[in-house]
Residue, then its C-alpha position, 0 to 999 in steps of 0.5 A: x532473530x529466530x526462536x530458540x527452536x529454530x536456532x537449535x534446528x540451525x545448529x543441528x543442521x550445520x553439524x550433520x553435513x560434512x560441509x556446512x554449506x549443505x545446510x543451506x537450503x534446510x536452513x532457508x526453509x526453516x527461516x522462511x517457515x518462521x517469518x513467512x519469507x526470507x528477509x535480506x538480513x536472513x541472507x546475511x545471517x545464514x551466510x555468516x553462520x555457514x561460512x558464506x558470502x551473501x552473494x552465494x546465498x543470493x544465488x541459491x535464493x535466485x534459483x529456487x522458487x520455493x525460497x521467497x523474498x516477499x511475505x506470502x499469505x497464510x495459505x500459499x498456493x503454487x499452481x503447477x504450470x508444467x506441460x502435463x498440468x497445462x495440457x490438463x487445464x492448469x490455466x483454468x485453475x490459475x484463472x479460478x484462483x485469481x478470480x476467487x482471490x481477487x488478486x493476481x499471482x505474486x500478491x497477497x489478498x487484503x486479509x492476508x489469507x492467500x497468495x498464489x504463484x505459478x510453479x514450473x513443476x510440482x512433480x505429479x504429472x500423473x494426477x495433473x493438474x496439481x496445486x500445492x498449498x503450504x506443502x499439501x498436494x491438491x491433484x486431479x483439479x478442475x475449476x469446481x474442486x479448486x473453488x471448494x478448496x479455497x472456499x474451505x480454507x477461507x472458512x478456516x480463516 
């Protein structure tokens, strides 16, 4: 189900916490990194690995928006929509992303390169508006900067 490297990381994570269940989020993030999202069978697999029932894993999945149940594009964009970002123009950033990509939030571009979602808070209020792409922050955005970022990523393929 997972690469040998990911399985080794699972084993390590399950061994370093006083309670195995504490490894749940790191393990889910590793699984997501490998498969782009968390498959239903992953919920069962990780639950059994940590002696949790699937509903316990599912409740964590429901709470954390960083954990995805559906595939994402190669470049997964999270647009901060918290108050600080909203007051600094995150609505314009969101509209720019939707326009440039030609898909709505929660969708994947036909070429599989991009997906985007709203994210409640990326924790960078002093540099609002902010978006994160595959873990990298893009701060103090405006429409022009956002377009340039998306154009650069599209060139990379």
